[in-house]
VOLUMSE-400114 format. One record per residue (C-alpha): residue number from 1; x negated, y negated, z. Coordinates in Angstrom, 2 decimals. Each point is the difference from the previous one (the first is absolute). Example, Ala and Ser with C-alpha at 12.3 -4.5 7.8 and 13.67 -1.06 7.14 Angstrom:
BEGIN
+------+---------+---------+---------+
: resi :       u :       v :       w :
+------+---------+---------+---------+
:    1 :  -12.30 :    4.50 :    7.80 :
:    2 :   -1.37 :   -3.44 :   -0.66 :
+------+---------+---------+---------+
//
This chain:
BEGIN
+------+---------+---------+---------+
: resi :       u :       v :       w :
+------+---------+---------+---------+
:    1 :  -84.19 : -102.38 :  124.11 :
:    2 :    3.00 :    1.48 :   -1.75 :
:    3 :    3.13 :    1.49 :    1.59 :
:    4 :   -1.21 :    3.35 :   -1.18 :
:    5 :   -3.24 :   -0.33 :    1.91 :
:    6 :    1.82 :   -1.13 :    3.20 :
:    7 :    2.58 :    2.95 :   -0.19 :
:    8 :   -2.77 :    2.56 :   -0.72 :
:    9 :   -2.04 :   -1.18 :    2.99 :
:   10 :    3.08 :    0.32 :    2.14 :
:   11 :    0.49 :    3.60 :   -1.10 :
:   12 :    2.81 :   -0.30 :   -2.57 :
:   13 :   -0.40 :    2.35 :   -2.98 :
:   14 :    1.42 :   -0.44 :   -3.45 :
:   15 :    2.24 :    2.99 :    0.55 :
:   16 :    1.60 :   -1.72 :    3.03 :
:   17 :    1.10 :   -2.92 :   -1.99 :
:   18 :    1.24 :    2.10 :   -2.92 :
:   19 :    2.08 :    1.89 :    2.48 :
:   20 :    1.46 :   -3.23 :    1.30 :
:   21 :    0.74 :   -1.07 :   -3.57 :
:   22 :    1.96 :    3.24 :   -0.67 :
:   23 :    1.79 :   -0.37 :    3.24 :
:   24 :    1.07 :   -3.53 :   -0.99 :
:   25 :    1.64 :    1.39 :   -3.16 :
:   26 :    1.88 :    2.41 :    2.06 :
:   27 :    1.13 :   -2.65 :    2.31 :
:   28 :    1.08 :   -2.20 :   -2.81 :
:   29 :    2.03 :    2.85 :   -1.45 :
:   30 :    1.57 :    0.67 :    3.34 :
:   31 :    0.82 :   -3.67 :    0.56 :
:   32 :    1.53 :   -0.22 :   -3.48 :
:   33 :    2.13 :    2.97 :    0.57 :
:   34 :    1.17 :   -1.39 :    3.32 :
:   35 :    0.82 :   -3.23 :   -1.67 :
:   36 :    2.60 :    1.79 :   -2.11 :
:   37 :    1.82 :    1.10 :    3.13 :
:   38 :    0.45 :   -3.44 :    1.77 :
:   39 :    2.95 :   -2.23 :   -0.59 :
:   40 :   -0.22 :   -2.61 :   -2.79 :
:   41 :   -0.71 :   -2.86 :    2.22 :
:   42 :   -3.29 :    1.62 :    1.28 :
:   43 :   -1.00 :    1.67 :   -3.25 :
:   44 :   -1.95 :   -2.82 :   -1.41 :
:   45 :   -2.17 :   -0.37 :    3.01 :
:   46 :   -0.56 :    3.72 :    0.12 :
:   47 :   -0.94 :    0.10 :   -3.65 :
:   48 :   -2.50 :   -2.80 :    0.44 :
:   49 :   -1.54 :    1.85 :    2.93 :
:   50 :   -0.54 :    3.02 :   -2.25 :
:   51 :   -1.46 :   -2.03 :   -2.75 :
:   52 :   -2.34 :   -1.88 :    2.53 :
:   53 :   -1.30 :    3.35 :    1.21 :
:   54 :   -0.35 :    1.19 :   -3.63 :
:   55 :   -2.71 :   -2.72 :   -0.45 :
:   56 :   -2.23 :    1.53 :    2.59 :
:   57 :   -1.25 :    3.23 :   -1.72 :
:   58 :   -2.06 :   -1.66 :   -2.78 :
:   59 :   -1.72 :   -2.16 :    2.52 :
:   60 :   -0.92 :    2.85 :    2.31 :
:   61 :   -1.21 :    2.01 :   -3.04 :
:   62 :   -2.21 :   -2.74 :   -1.25 :
:   63 :   -1.55 :   -0.39 :    3.40 :
:   64 :   -0.68 :    3.64 :    0.11 :
:   65 :   -2.03 :   -0.31 :   -3.28 :
:   66 :   -2.04 :   -2.68 :    1.71 :
:   67 :   -0.63 :    2.36 :    2.90 :
:   68 :   -0.73 :    2.87 :   -2.31 :
:   69 :   -2.76 :   -2.16 :   -1.72 :
:   70 :   -1.48 :   -0.55 :    3.35 :
:   71 :    0.03 :    3.74 :    0.76 :
:   72 :   -1.93 :    0.76 :   -3.05 :
:   73 :   -2.85 :   -2.37 :    0.86 :
+------+---------+---------+---------+
//
């Protein structure tokens, strides 16, 4: 049983995960812009936080493709 099968049975659709993926991109941009407003001591940590969130969108998008395959079955 794949993650796509499990999520589909729970009721998650591919569009839900794609929306989360796009939301993560917006969150990453927001965190990055905020990182530019903090003082130099905290800037590195704030930038790392933005980069960490920036790694999420491809993961959610690929999981949505797995769910989409389950939807088409």
